[in-house]
Structure formats: structure tokens, C-alpha cells
N, C-alpha and C positions, 0 to 999 in steps of 0.2 A: 248631532250636534258637531261641527269642526270642532277639533281638540288640537292646536299647533305642538302640544307637548307631548301628545301621545307615543310620535315613533322613539323620542329623546327617554320617557319612561320607559319604554318598552327597553331600551338598549340596554338602561342601567340596570334592569333587571336580570335579564339577559347575561350579562357582567358580573354581575353579583351572585348568581346562579356558576357561573362557568368557576367563579373563586372557591365555591361550595363545595364543587364537583373533585376539582381539584385537590384541595387540600383533602378531601376524603380518602381519596384513591390517593394519595401519598401517604397518608398516614397507615391505612392499611396495607399499603406494600410492605413499608419501614416494619409494620408490626410481624408479617407474615416470614420475611429476610431476617429479624433478631430473633424469631422464636424456631427458626430453623422448619416452618412447615413447608408442608407438598400438599400438591394437590393429589387428592387419591384417585387412585387406577381402578379400572372396574375389579377387578381382583379386589381389591385393597376396599372397596365400597360392600362386594358380597361377603370379606369375612367379616366386617365391622358391625353388619347388620344381623348376622347370623350371631355374634358375640351379644350383641343385645337382646334377642330372642331369639334365643335355642329353639323354642317351642317349635317354630315355624315346619308346617309342612305343606313342600309345594302343590300345588293342584295343575290340572291340565286347562289347557283354554277354554271357554264356558263354561268353568264349573265354581268360578270364582264368587264370592258374594260382595260387592263392591258399593262402601258408603263414599257419594260424591256430593261436598262440601265447595257451592259455589255459588254465584250468582249470576243469575243469565242477564246479561246487559243487551250485547245484541246480537253474537258471536256464538254463543258457547253451546246452548242446546242445539244445533246444527251443527258444531265440531266436536263438543267433547263426549257430551250424553251418547249416541249412533254407535263412538268410536269404542266405549266402558263398554258397553253392551255387548262388543264382539268378547268378550273375555268373561260373560255371566250375566249377575244379575245385580241392578241398579237403585239403589236409593237415592234420591235426590234431595241435598237437604239447599232449600232457596227460603232465604231469610228474611227476602225482600218485600211479600204482602205485608208479611205480618210485622218484620221490622226494617223499617223502612232506611236505612243508613244514610240515602238520600235525603232525605229533609233535614232542615235545621233542627238542631237540638240532640242529633245523634250520642252526644256524649255527654247529655244529660239525666241518663237514664235506661235510655234504648239499648245502647250498647252492651249495659251491664246486662238486661233483661234476654237479651240475642244471645250473648253466652250463655248464662244459666239452661236456657230452653236448648241450646246445644249441649251441652253435658249430658243432662236430662236424656233426652232424647238418644245421642250416641249409646249412653249404659243402658240403656232400656231397649232399643236395636242389639246389641251384642250380645245382651241375657235372650233375650227373644227368638231372636231370630239366626244371630251369629255374624261375626262380620271378618271379612279376610284380609282385607285391607283399606285405608281410608286413602282417596284423593280428596287433595284441597287446593283451590286457588285461592289463598287469603292474605292477611295484610296485616300490619297491628293497628291498622284503623279499624279494624272488622273484630280481630282479637286480643285479648289480652294474654302475657305471658303466662300468668297465672293461670287461663282457662286451658293454654295449651300445654302447660304442666300437668294437671288433671287428666287432659286426655293421654298423653304419655302413661302414664300410668296403668290406665287400661290396656298397655303393650298388644296393640292391632297396631300392623307397618302403619305408618305415615306420610304420604309424600305432598309437598307444598310445591304449586308451581308459579315461579316469577316472570313475568315478560319485560319488563324492563327498570333490570338492577343498575342499570348506569344512572338514572336519576332517582329510583326509589328503593334504594336498597336500606338506606339511614331515612330521608325523603322527611318531610316535616317535622317536628318533635314539639308533644302536647307532656307536659307535667310531668317532662323528664322521660317520656318514650317514646319511641320512633313510632312516625306510622308506618313506615313499610317495613321490611323483612326482619330488620338486626336482632330484634329484641324477643322475637319466635322462632327463629329459624333453627334452632339448637335444640329445642322439644320436635323436632322433624327425623325419622329415622332417615330421610333423605328430604334434598332440597332442589330441586330441577329447576336452571334458571338459565334463559335463552341468551346471558349475556356472559361469553365468555370472560371478560377481564373483573367480572365480580366472584370469581371462583374464591379467590384470594378472601375476600371481603368474608365468603361463609367461613373458610377453615380457620379464620381470627378469632370468630365469633362463636365456634367450637360446632357447629354441625358440617355434617357433611354433605358435599355440593356435588353434582353433575351438571354438565354444560350440554343441553340439547335442545335445538333451536325447535317454534312450533311446528304446526305439519295442517294438512286439510284432509277433510273426508270428502274423500273419490265419489261417496255415495250422492252426494250436494254438490261441491265445486267439482259439477264433470260439464264437459262440452255440449253444445247446442246445437242442432244445425238449425243455421240462421243464417242470413247475409250477413256480410263485412259493409255495413254503412257507414262508420267512424273511423276516419283517419287512427286519429288520437285520442286517447280518455283517460282521466285521471279520477279517482276514487277517493278521497277521503275528507276529512275537513280541510276546511280553507284557513291556514293561520303559516308563521313564518315565511319564509323566503318561497312560498308553494304560489300566492297570487303571482309576484312578481314573475317567476318563471314560465308560469302559465302565459302570461300579458306577450313576456316576451317574445316565446313559441309563436305566438298570434301574429305581431309584429314581424316576424320571421315570413309569414305565410302559411302558416302550418294551421290545419283545422284541429283546431284541440277543443275537446268538452270536456268540463268539471263538473263532479259533481260530489255531493255531501253537504255536511253543515257549514253554513256563510258562502258556497257559492249560489248564482242565481237562479242554477236546475238544480237545488236544492237535495236532499238525502233521497237514497233510493231504499228496495225493501231488499234484503238478503235475497231474493231470488231474481228480481232485476238487474241486481250488482251482478250477479254470475253471469245470467244472459247477456250485459252489455258487455263482459269478457271476450266472449264469443262475435259479438258483433262489432266490436273493434280490431282494426289492422296491428294497432302497437297498443299496449297498456302501461299507460304513464308509472314507474315508481321512486319514490323520494325514501332515503334510505337512513336523513339525517334526525337526530332529536333534536324538536323546538327547545332554544333559549340555546344551544352549546354549540360551540366553535369547532368545526370536524368533526363530529362525534357520532357514530352512527352503531345499531343495531337491526339483529335481522327483525322480519315482521311478518305478518301473519300473510299479508300479500304477495310476500315471495314462496309461498308455496298456493296459495288460492287462485293466483293469475294463472303461472302453468297447468295446477292441478284441473285447470277447467278450461283447456285447451287455447287460453290466450298468450300471442307474443309479449313475453316481458320485458320492459327498458326499464332499468333501475340504475339510482346513483352508484358506483362503484365502493365497496369497501371490501376487505379481504377475508373476513369470514361465508360470502358469499361462492369463494370458490371451493372449500371444503363442500358443499353444497350441489354446485353444478360445475359445469363446463362452459365458460365465459367463451361468449360469442360461438358460442355450437349449442347450448341449450337455451342461455338466456343471453340479453345483449346488456352491457355497461355502459354509464357514460360518465368523465369526472368533473366536468361544467357546463355552463347552458351551451358554449359554443359547440363541446362535441355533442351536447346532447342534438342541436338542429342538424349535424352532421349524421348522426348516427339514425334518426330519424328518417332524412332525405334517404339515405340508402336504403335504409329498408321498405319505404315507400315505392323505391324505384327497382327493387330487385325482389316481387312477389315470390318466387320459386325458392330463394334461400329464404326469405321469412317464413315459409312454409315449412320447410325443412328443421330451423331453430324451433319453430310453435312446437313440433311435433315431436322431436327429441325431447323438447326441455317437458312438456306432458309425458313422454315414457320415463323420464329420473323422474319428475314426481309423483308419478302412478309406484314407481317401484320403490322408492326410497322415504318417500318424506309425507308420507299419511300419518297420522294420528294415531290410527291400528300401530302401525311401523312404533312408532314413540314408546307408548303404553305398554305393546311388548320389552321393548328395553327396559324401560322402567320396573315393571312389574318382576322380570327375570332378577335384575339386581337386589329389587328388595327381598326376594325367595319367596313368594305368595306364586310364580308362575313355572309350572314347569318346563324344563325345554326338552322341545320336539327331537327325536331321533333321528338322525340325517338318512 
């Protein structure tokens, strides 16, 4: 049904969301400065964890007993689980089948049941098998502060991963509790965030934060020997300004195909997606956060596309410069006009495009695997022994 007011409602929600997040960021920055806080260095992180957990004895790579607490939505088991197994044996707690948090009524009792089961099983596994560390991908939507406080009392090193603290550090408020990480973060020994400007938020809330982007699994995200039959492709949901930009590219005479929920082509399986990166001459990326003006964050595809041997063209934002040499390993654009210019240049210069593609692949493989990310995290936690040079 045609809804003439839908664009206006969307704009109002975006405006309201922008105001909320601007107030949130201003509050945390003011508190951070007022209290004289400092973003912890790696040395401070290690010293703080040692002070909280003086009994820790680091183990060599491959010998750790790891408990992974996360739900597999669509990418986690291909990325996280095999990368964690590089460091030892992994027990995975995925509550999804037993306690489906995506069904209506999650807060009517199932959340409490899941939290109770989680506590019981962690205690049981610690007593019977031993746990060297816990890797979690959790939020206040899934666990309560009381549950996390009880887990912290077990003195098992715990790290939590958060991939969008621009929008979701606080998130929705339910009965006075944040559905993001605000109310649970202080109970983890280390909080891994892919959002650089969230570091101050974590410090204000009494947590120990580490800025570290996502990664990719080279055993899964790998080049395929297939013909490049698509000029430009994009994989991701159809929302925000994405359909407008895709249409503008087509009007400019550029052959572009979009895949994912909401697009006519529909979604791809994970395997099809990786093969598409190799089939495409250019893989398009959007760095913006939906509903927020000029707000960007690093995303999984920033590492998955180059790791898969794809030529990556994405929106510019400063954090990309920490990960790649722009124009040499990946290419960026500032607006639609610039995007069209970059696409035409890459299509008309296949040798230069191939060189960029290869350099991007080599950088991703050398520095941006999930294994590299976990190695850094487990070393800072003090559970992984340093390899002698």
C-alpha cells in the first residue's frame, strides 16, 4: 500500500535518533574530561587485568580452553568459531534454539531462563573441564547486569565484542536498563569495540576498552578462480540511501547488481557471497550508519571483500586509513559524483585495478584476520603466552 507520509516519518525518526546520539556522545565526552579520564594504553590494559586476576598463567597458542558465548545469526560460525579454534578447544554456548530471543515475549521470562542456564552451565564447565577465558558477543538485550556480575565472580578472564557502539552502546531503555552495553560492560575484564569514539563511553562507565576493528577468516573469505562477469556489485540490506545511490549509478550507465534483503535479486548464502566478490570487477561498500548524518563505522565487509580477493570501493572515513593505504589497496569515494568517477576509472584501467585488488588482498591476509584480532585480545588478557622472536 502506498504511504505518502512514510518518507516524512522516516526523516523524523532519523532526526530524533541523531539528536539522541548527539546528546549521548556530548554527555560522555563531558564526563570523560570532567573526571580526567584517559583511554588505557595496551600496557595499562595488561596491568589492570593482572591486578584483577593475579592467578593467571598464560598458555601457548593451541592450548587454551575457550568458552564462546554468542548466537549464530548469519556470519559468526564461519568467522569466529574456526578462528577461535586456532587457539585451543572451544565450547560454544548458542542459546538460539533453546531460548529464541528473536521471538515475541523474550522479556517475559525466556531471558531470565537463558541467563540462569548460562550461569549454571558456565559453573559446571569450569568445575568439570576448566575454562581459561570467555569470549562473548553480548548486549543488555541478552544478559542482565546481575548475570554478568555473577560470571565475573568466577574469576575467568572475559572479553566482550561490540560492533556498533555508535548507535547501540546505550540503545533502547527497558525498565531503566540499557539494551546495549552500558550496564553490563563494567563486568567484563576487557571490552572490545570496533567504534573508536565509544572508548570514552566505556571509560566513563568503569570498563576497560580496546579499539579493534572486525576481521575476516581467510579459510572462508578467500579468492575463487571464476570469471569476472559483473562490473559492480553490492551485498547488503536495502535501506537508507542505498537504493537511491544504486539507481543513480544505473542512470549513469553503470551496470550494478545488488543482493540482500529488500533487493529484487534477494539474499545470497555466505558461500555465494564470497564467490560474488571474485565474480565482480568492483565490490561496492557503504560506510554510513543508517539514520545518522555523516556517521560512519568500520564494517565486516571492509575486511571480507579484500580477503576474498575482491576489489573494494567504499565510502571514505578516517578509520579506513588505519587499515589500508587508500587508492593503493582499496579505493574510496566521497559522494555519488565521485563514486561514478572512481567506478569508470577502475573499469577503464583493468591493470591498475588488478594491482589494487592484489595489494588489498595481501594487506588483509597479513593484518586483518580474526586470528590476528584474537591473538591481540588474548595477549592483552594475559591468557596467551607471547611467542619468542
